[in-house]
N, C-alpha and C positions, 0 to 999 in steps of 0.2 A: 249384479253392479251393469249400471246402464252403460257404463262410457267403454267398457272393453269384455271382450269373450272371457267368462268365468268358466272352468272346465266343471262338467256335469255328467253323471252318467245316466246312462238308460235303465229307468226301473223295471220298466214291463214295454210291451208291444204286442198289440193284436190287430188281426185284420178283420173288416166287417165289409165283404164284398170288395169291392175294388180300392175300398178305402183303407186305411193305416191308421189307429190310434196308438199313440206313445206317450208314455208317463217318463217325466223327465226329475229327477232330483236336483229340486233347484229351491232351498227352504226361502234364503232371501226376498228371490222375486216372487214364490207362492204367496209370501204374506203380505205382499203389497199389492198383488192381481187385482183385478177387477173387471167386471164384466166390459169389453170395449178394448181390453188393453191384447196388447202382443209383445211377442219377442223376437229376436234376432237368433236364429240358430244356426252354427257354424260347423260343418263336417269339415273338418281338418284335412287340407290337402283339394277339397272342393269349394265351394261357394259360401255364403253366409245369406240365409233367406227369413224374410219375414214370416211369423208364424202366427196365427192368432191362438190365445189362449183359451181352452174348451171346459176347463174347470181347474181350480186350486184348491189344494188341501193344504196342512200345514208344512209340509215338507217337499211337496212335488208339484208339477203344472202338469196338465196334459195338452198336447195337441193333434192335430188331425192333417194327414198328410194326404193329397189327393193323388189318384191313379196319375205314375208318370207320363201315361200321352195327353194329360190335360195341362202339362207343363210343370207340375210339380219335378225336382230333382231328384232322381234315381237314388242319390245316396241317404235323401233322408227317407225315400220307402223304403229301403232295405235296412236300416237301423233296426238293431235286437237288443235285446239284453246284454246289460254290460258296457254296451258301447261308449267312447268317451266323445262328447261333442262341447262345443262352446256356445254359452247362452248370454245374452245381456238382455236387459228391461226390466219391467214392464216398460214400453211405449204406450203411446196413444192418451186418448181422454175417455173419462168411462161414459159410457151409454146413459145418458140422461133420464131418469124416471119423471115423467110429466103428467101420468094417466095411471086410471085405476082399471082399465079394459083395453090392454097393449094387443095389438097385431103383430106379429113377428112374419115375416117374409123374406125366405131364403133358398139358397142353391149352395151345392159343392161345398166345400169347405166353409162358406161364409156361415154354412149354419153352425160353424162351433162358436162363434160368438153369440148365437141366440141362444144355445145349450146353457152356455155360464151365466148369462143374463136370466133364465128362464129358471133354473138353479137358485138364484137370489131371490128372485121376484116371481117366485111359481103362483101367490094369490093375487097377482096384476097381470095375469097373462089372461087375454080374452081366449086366443087360439093362433093355429100356426100355417101357414100357407107356405108349402117348400116344393121346389120345383125338381123335378126328374126327368134330367137332360138326358138319360141313356145309361146312366152308369150308377144309379139309385141314389139315396138319399142317406147321408152319414147321420148316425146321432139317433135315427128316426125311432127305436125302441125305447132309448131311454128318453127322449122326449115325452112318447105315448106314457112310459112309466111314471111320469110328473103329473099324468092326467091331464095333460095338454089335448085339446082337439084339434087334429092335425090333418087338413086337407092336402093333397097329393095332385098336382098337376105338371103338364108338361111344359108349361110357359107361354108365351106368345098371348094371342088372343084370349084364350082361356084363364091364363094367368090375370090378365086387366078384367076381364070379366067378373071373376071371382073378387078381387079387389076392390073393383066399384060397387060390387052389391055387399060388402062386408062393412063400409066407412062409415054407414049411420048407425052402426052399433058399438064403436070403437072411440076413444077418444088420444090413444097414441099408436104411432106405428113404427117399430123398427125393422130395417130392410137391410138387408146385402145378399143382393144379387148381381149377376153379370150387367155390365152397364148398357149392353145393348138393348137390355129391355128395362135395365133400372131407371132411364130416364123417364118411359113412358109411366111408369108406376108412380113415379116421383111427381109428375104433373095431374094424375089422378089425385093423389094424397094432396097435394099442394091446394086444388082448387076446393077440397073441402074444409081447409081450415084446420085441420087435425094437427096437431103437436106431432112433428117425426123427426126422424134421423137415420141419414143411409149412408153404409159402410163404403169408403171410398178407398180402391186395392190399387194403388199406382205402383211402378216399379220402385219401392223404396229400398234405399243401399246406405246409406248411413244412419237414419233415425235420430240424428241431432238435429236437423234444421239446415243443413250448409251446403250439401251437394247440390240440390236442385233436381235431384232424379223424379222426385213426387210431387213437385210442382202441379197447382191446380187452380186455374187462374190467379188471383193474388193471395192464395193459401199454400201452406205446405202441409200437407198430408200426415205427414209423420209426427209432427206436433200440433197442428192444430184439429187433426184426424184422429184415427179414422172414421168416425162417426162424426156426420156433420150434419147441423140445419138442414131440412131438404129444401128450404127457399133459397139458404147462400147458393148450395148446388146447383141449383137451375140458373143462377145468375153465372155459370163457367161455363168449360166445354164440357164436362160430363155427361157420357152417351153421345156425345158427338166424336170427338175424337182424342187419343189416348196417345201416349209415348212409348217407343221403344228405348232400349238400352243407352241408346245415343242421345235419346232427349229427342230425335224426329219425331215429328207429328204422323200418325197411324190416324185415319178414319175409321170410324167403327161402323163395321158394316150393318146397314139397313137404316141408319140415321139419316132423317132429312131435314133436321135441324139446323140452324145457322147458330154459331158461337155467339155469345153477346158481346158485343165490344166496349172494351174500357171508355169510359168517358173523357174528354179531353179537358187537361187542368193547368191552372197555373200556379207557379208556387207562391209562397208567401215569401216577399223580398222584405230585409232589413239590411241598407246600405253598410251597416256598422259590421256586418258578418260577410259582406260582399267582397270576393277576392279574384285577382288573375293571376292565372298561371299559364306561361307560356304562349298569352295571348288571348286564353280564353277565361272568358269572366262567366264566374259561378255565384249563385245568389249564397252560398255558405262553402266552406273548405271541405265539408264530409262529403265519403263517399265508400260505397260497398266495395270493397276486392274483387278481383275475377272468380275467386275459387267460390264465392256466394251466390248462390241462385242461378239458374239458367234459363228461365222462362221471360218473356218480356212482362207477364204479368207481374211475377215477383221483383224484377228490376222498377216496374212501376209503383210497387207497394214499398219499396224503399224510400221513392221519391216521397209520395204521400207521406210517409213517418219522418220525413225531414232531411234528405240526404239531396246535397246542393248538386249531386251529378252521380250518373249511377254507370258501372263499369259492368262490360258484357261477360258471360262466360268466355274461355279462350276458345276461338274458334280454329278450326283447321281447314284445310284442302277438301278433306274427305271426313264423312262420319265415322265417329269413334265411339265403341260400347265400354271403352274403359275396363279395367280391371275386375276380375272376379272379387268378392269380399272376402274378408273385411277391406272395405275401401277407407274408413275412416274411424278413429278409436281415440277416448279420451283416455291416454296412457295413464296419468295420476290426474288429479284436478286439475281442470283448466290447461292442461298441456294436452294438444290435439297433436294427432300424425294423422295425414291422409297418403293416400296412394290411390287415387280415384282413375288416374291413366288420362287425364284431358279427354275424359268422355264428352263429345259433343254432336251436332245432327250435319257438322259441315256447313262451309259458307253459304253454299246454294240454298241450303235448308232453313239457314237462321234469319233468311229477310223476314219472315213473319212474327219471329221474336221483337226485333226491332220495330217495325211496324207498332206493334202495342205499347212497347217501351217508349216511343217518340209522344206519345200522348200524355207522358208526364209531365211535360214540360220544362225538364232541366237536360243540359248538355248529357250526351251519351259518348261513354269513351269505349273504341271496341278494342277488345283484346285478341291479338291473335297470336296464332305462332306455325312455324313450320321445319322443315329440314334442311334448307338451304335459300339463298337471296330469290330464286325462282318463285320458290310456293308462297314466302312472304308476300312478295311483290303481287301475287295472282290472288290471294286473299284480302290483302289490304287494298286492293283497289276495288275491289267488289263491296267489302265493307264500307268503303270510302262512299262509293254509289249506292247505298244504303242511307245514305244521310247522317252519320255520325260525327260529331263533333271534333273527336283526336281518336290518334290510334295508341293504343301500348303494345308494345311486343314482348311477347312472353318469351325470352330467352334462356330461363331459367329453373323449369320445372324440376324439382329434384328427383325425380323416379320413373322420369321415361326417357328414349332416347333421344328427346328432343333436348335436354339439358346439355349436350356435347356443343350446342350452339354458342353457349356462354363462356365454353372452355377454348376457345377461339376468338378471340377479340376482334382481329381482323375481318373473320366473318360476319359480326356484329356491324362493323363500321361497313362493308358493303351492302348488307340487308337495309343498313338505315340509308343509306347513300342511294340505291335504287328505288327505294320507296319515296324520298324526298324529293326525287325528278319528275313524279307521276301525281301526287297528290299536294292540296293546298292547305290543310289542316295540321295542328302540333303533332308530331310523334315523339312517345315517351318508350323509353326501354326500362324493364322492371328487370334488376339486378337483385343478386342472393349474395350472403356472405360465403358462399361454398367456395369461392373461386377469388381471382384476383380482381376484385371490384373496381378498385382503381383504375388497372389499364382498361378495364371494359369500358367503365365512363370516357377515358382518354379517347379510345379508339371511335366509340358513340359519336362524341364529340366532332372528331375529324369528320365523320358520317355527316352531320350536320342535325344532330338529334335536337331536339327543342326543350325536353326535360327527361329526368329521372326520377323512377319510382324505387324506393327502397324501404323493406327489401322483401324478397319472396321467404319462401319458408325454409329452414335448415335441413338439410340432409340427415336424417336420422334412421336408427334400426332398432326397430320392437321384435323381441324374442320372447316366449314362454317355455319354461323348462319342462312344465308338465305336458304341453304337447309336444313338446320338442321339436320346434319348428316358428318359422318368423309368423305374427299374427297378421302382419298386412298382407295383402294378396298380389302385389307387386312382383313379379318373375324374380328380384334378386331380395324382395321384402324390404326395400327401404320404402322410407316414406318422407314427406315434408314435415318439419315442426312447426306448430303455428300456437299464438296464445302468449298471454302476459311475461311468459317468462323470456320472450322475445326483446324486451324494452330495454335493457341497458346493448344489449347488440345493434339495434335499431339506432339508439344516438351515437353509437361509435360509429358507423357506417354513414350516417348523416354527416356526422361532424369532419370525417375526412371527405368525403365528397367536398364539401362545402369549402374545405379549406383548402383544395386545387382548382375547383371550377365554380365560376361562377355561370349556375346554368338551377331554373328551378327544380324544386324537388318535392315529389308526393311522398311521404312517408306511410310506411305500411308496415304493421307488426305488431301484435299485441296490445293496441289502442284501445282502451275501453273506459277513460275517464278525461273531465278537462285538465287535470295537472298533464296528462300525456299531451295533448295539444297545445298548451303553453310551452312546456319543455321543448318540445319538437319545433314551434313557432319561434322559440328564441334561437334555436339551433339552425335556421335559415329554412324547416318546411313551409311549403305554402297549401299542401292539401294534404287530405288523412282519409285513408282507406281502413274501413272496417271489415273484419269478418267472423272471429272466432267468437266475440265479445256477443255476437248476435244469437248464440249458441247459449249464452249464461246469462243475460240479459234481455234476450228478444230485440225485436223491431223498434222498441221504444229507447234503445240505445239513443239514437241520430237526435231526438228531440230531448232526451234528458243532456248529453253535451251542448247543445246548442243552447238550451237556458242554462246551464253552468256555466259555459263559455259568455254569453251575455250579461251574468251575474257576475261575473271574474273583471269583465271588461267597466262596468259601471262603477265598482268599487273602485277599480286602478285609477278612472279617469282616464281610461283609453277609449277612441273614438273608432279607431280603424285597427283591423287587423296588423296593417302594414307597421304599426307602430309597436306592435310586440316583437315584430320581426327586428327591428330598427334598434330594440331594447337589450336584443340577445347578444353576449360575446363572442358566440362562437366558438 
C-alpha cells in the first residue's frame, strides 16, 4: 500500500556495530521493491520515517537504522522481533543501470541503497568507495561477500582523491553520501562525463509529492528521486543549503558554492484564456492550491507547467515544524487526508522563496494565517512588501488551532478590515464547508474582502482498528479531506455564495479535468486551484486542462472565458 500505512510485523532484527538491520514482513511491497526504492516506516505513537530498502525477498524487506545520535529516531533502533509497525511504499525511482563498470560511493545508511543495487547487478560493479565517519560502515561484510572490491576512507580530501583516481576506469557512478561532500564528488564526476546518479535525502514527509518538505530546486525528491542525474543535481542548491522541518533554509557547513539562480521567464499568453479576478489579470485561470509545494522553485515549476498564477504555502508569523507523521495519506483511492500542521519557515524566512517564485513571470498570491488580527496584519504587511500580487487569508485549516478563526465570523471581518486599511492589493478569504460559510463570507464582505476561495479541505478522522489509534499525527487525529470526492460539495458551496453575494470566487477542491472548469465557470467561479490531482496526474495537469479547455472553447465557438460564466444559470 503506497497511500496509507499497512500493518506489518518485524520478522527479525540484528545489530552490526552501531547499526541495526531489521527485516519486516511486507510481501506486496517486497515484490515491487527495486534498488533505489524506499518505504515510509511508522512506529505507532511516534513519527513516520523514510527508510531505504536494503534488500527484498518474496515476502519481506530489510531496512538499515543508523545510530540514534546520527538522527535516526530511537523507536526505530529499538524495534525487535514481533513488533508492529506501519509500512507504505515502495517509493522513489529505480537507480538506472547505464554501464558495465559501476562505481559505488556511499556512507552511513546510504550504503543500504548500494547493497540492494549490488545484489541485483553484481556483475556490473567495478568497486565501492565507502566512508567511515567514525561509526563504522554498514553492510561491509555483505558487500565483500559479494566479491566487491571495497575501499574505506574517512572522507574529505581522501575521498575526493580516490574518486578522481577511479574515474578513468568506470562508465557509471552511483553515489549516496552526505551533502557536505556530495556536491564536491558530483562536480568531479560531472566533469568526466560519466553517467552518474546521486541520492538526495531531503526531509521527506508525505512521499506523495504534495507537502513540499522535500523540494529541491524545481524537483520533488520523493517522486523524482531519491536518485537523480548528477547534472540535474548540480543545477540545484544540493550541497549548498538544506531545509529543516519547518522548510527554513539551513546552510550546509563548509559549502562555498552559490546556489544557481532560476532564469527569468515570460508566460505564454492566449487572450482567450486570460481572465480578471478582483482586478488581478491572469494569463489563464489555473493555479496551485496553497497546500502544494513550499519552495519558490516548485512554485516556479507550476508556472512552467502552465499555471496562470502561483499560490504560496500558508505562511505564519513564526516558523512551524508541523506535526509528526503520518502527515498525509491516501485513505482510499484518490481520497487524501492531511494533517501537516501548517509547517512553514515563518514570514521572515520566506522572502527567499518569493524572490525565486517571482522569476516565473506570473502573479503570486501569498497565503497567510495567524491567531488574531494582529498576527494576520503583521504577516500580511511583510508578504505585501515582498511583492506578491494578492493575499489569501487561510482562516479554515481543519486540523490546527488556527481553524477557530473561521468559527468567529466577526473575527474574519476584523482581520480583513485591518489588512485592507494598509495594503492596496486584492485580499481573498479561503473558506471551508466545516462551518456556516455563508455567514463567514457575509462578515468578510463587511470587512471589504475582494474575493473568496472555496473550499478548504473537509475535517475528517482516520482510524485503524489494528493499530487501535488514529492514522494521522495531529494531536486529535483530525485531518483535512481532499480529492475528487469534494466535487459536489464545492459546487454546492459556490452556488450558495453566488446566490447571496456578487463577489469573485476562486474554486478549489477536487478539480482534475476540463469538465470541472466548465461546470464551475457556469456556477460563477473565475479561478481554479489544483492540488490533489498533482499527486495522481503530475505537473502536466495544468497543460492538459488548458489544452482541453481551449479545445472546448473552439468546439463551442466561445471566444472568452467570461462568455462561459455568462452562460451559467447559477
